[in-house]
N, C-alpha and C positions, 0 to 999 in steps of 0.2 A: 892311410891306405884307401884307395876310391872302393866304390864297389862294384865289383865285376855281375853283371846279370846272369853269368853263367851259374853263378853258387845259388840266386834266386829260382834258377830251373832246376837244379838238382836238388834245390829242398825241398822244391813241388814237385819232383820226381818221385822224392823219397815218403814225403809225407802221401802220398797216393798209392805208394806200396804198401806202408804201415797200413795206412785206412784197407785195403783191399786183405790182408794178413789179419785183420783186427777181427773181420767181417767173417772170414772162412774159421777162424777160431772159435768165434761167437756161435756158431749154426747148429751145434749142439745143444744149444741152452745153457747149459747145467755147467759147459764152457767158459759162458760170457764173462762173468766177473772175473776171470785168471786171462781170457785175452784182452779186455779191458785195460785191467792193470798192468798187464807187461806192454800194452801200449803205451800207457801212462810211464810207467817206470823209462820205455825209450824216449820220449818227447822231453822226460825230465833230466835223463843224460846228457843228450841234445844242449840243452838249454843250460846247464850247468857246468858241465865240461865240456861241450865242445864237440862232443864224436857220439855216433850211436852205438849201443850196446854189441857185442858179438852175440852171434846165433846162439852159441852155448849161454854165454847170460841170458837172454832171453828164454832158453828154454829152461833154463834154472830157475827164473822167475818164473814160468807160467806153471812150473809143478811147485813150487813153495805156496802158488795163489789160489790152485785148484781146489784143493778142499775147503779153504776158509769162504772163498767166493761161490763155491756151488749151488748156493740158494739164489745169490744176485739174478741170473738172468732167468728166473722161472717166479721170482718176485716182479720182476719189471713185466713181463710178460701179463702176469695176472692181473695186475695194475691198468695196465694198458685194455687190458677186456673188460676190466669192472669199470672202466672210465667211457669205453665204447656204447656199452650195456647202456649205463645211463644215462649219458648224451642221447642215445639212441629211442630211450621212452620219455625222457623230456620232450623231445620234438615231436615224437608222435601223441604226445600231449597223454601219455598213460601216469605219469607221474604229475603230480602240480607242480608251476614254480615260471613254467615257462622261459622266456629268452633270459629272464635275468640272472636264473638258476644254472643254466647252462653257462652263461657266463661266467658265472662262479666258478662252475666243477672245471672249466677249461683254464682259468687261472691261476686253480690248485694246482692242475695237472702240470701247468707249466711251470710253476713254482717248485713240484715236487721233480718233474725233470731236471730241473736246475742243481736242485741240491745234491740228485744223482749223480750230476756233473760234478759236482763239488767235492763228492767222494771218490771219485776217478780222479779227480786231477790229483788228491790228496794221496790216493792209494798209489802213486807211480811216487810222488814227493817223499815220500816216508816207505821205509822197508817193511815189510810185511809181519806184524805182529806177531811173534811167537810165542810158546810158554814162556813163563818167568822162570828163573831157576830157583830155589828154596832159597827165602830170606830177600829174592827181588821185588820191584815193584814190576807189576805188569805195563806194558806201553799202552797207551790207548789205541784203540782201532781206527780206522778211515772215517766211520760215522760218528763216532763220539769226537773226533778232531772235526769233524765238518760243523756239526753241533757248537762245537767252542768257536770256530772261527766264524761261525754265521751270526752268533752273538758279541761276538769282541768286533766284528767289522760287517755291520747290516749291509753296507752297500756291494759285497761280493755277491750275495745271491742274487739279486736282480740282474747283474753285471754279468754272471754266468749262466743265467737263464736267458739273456738276452743272446747270447752265444748260441745257446741250445735253440732257440726260436731262429734266427737267421739261419740255420743250419737246416731244422725243419724245414721253412721254406724251400729253401734252396733244393731239398731234396725232392720237393712237389714239383718243382719245375725242370730237373734236367732227367735225363733217360736214366730210368731204373738200372741201366748197368752201369752207371757212374756213382751211384747212391755210396756202394761201399767205398768210391775214394776219398767221398765226404766226411769219414768219420777218423782219418788221419790227421785232415785240417782241422776238423772240430775239437781233437784231442790237445792241438797246439795252440787252436784261440782258445781253452780253458787254461790251459798254464800261463800264456801269454796275462789272460786279465788275472788269472790269480795272482801273478808275481807284480803286477801293478798294482790292483785293488788289496790284496792282500798281504803284500809282502812275501812270497813264498820264495826263500833261499835257500842257499845251500847245495853243497856237492852230493850224488849220490850215495857215497859212503859216510857223510855228515850226520850231522843232526841239525837241518832245515827247520826255520819258526815260522810255524803260519800268523803269530802276533806281531 
């Protein structure tokens, strides 16, 4: 079947709306983990079963992720503040090291952001971890899955980090009002890269494998 340009336009509009909704949902900071996880779940549904989740499904996903992800937003905010303070101190000469250490800090920050993006991608590809029933093994969370994935597929981390860096570069050049739109495209790109490099597959209700 020939490709219809209207499908691409519709997808772009949907991803733009997704980015805006994820950004708005992340504004309270403590809800950022739930908002990003729900957006990631929506992209995963689209890529695996060919449709966006319903509003009720998104709300259920958001509620189930709210408590487990409450630490994610504050943690990212604190990490970004510490990196900014370190870089500022190095550039002022208040801390020895100069440009070499600044580059090392920025590289570590980029890889950390890439790892966070891997976690976000896996949080959408896998259901939220729930408490295991008596006698049942607990399912690993997204962070443990991300560590296992990076260890098994070393190319995944630099590939996803590249997506994050491209998104950050675009955010620096576009109008500030358009920055939230990039979030949806970034989530889509993270899932596409994980699908290509790390072979993330499976339906939303199934058991996809990162290996």
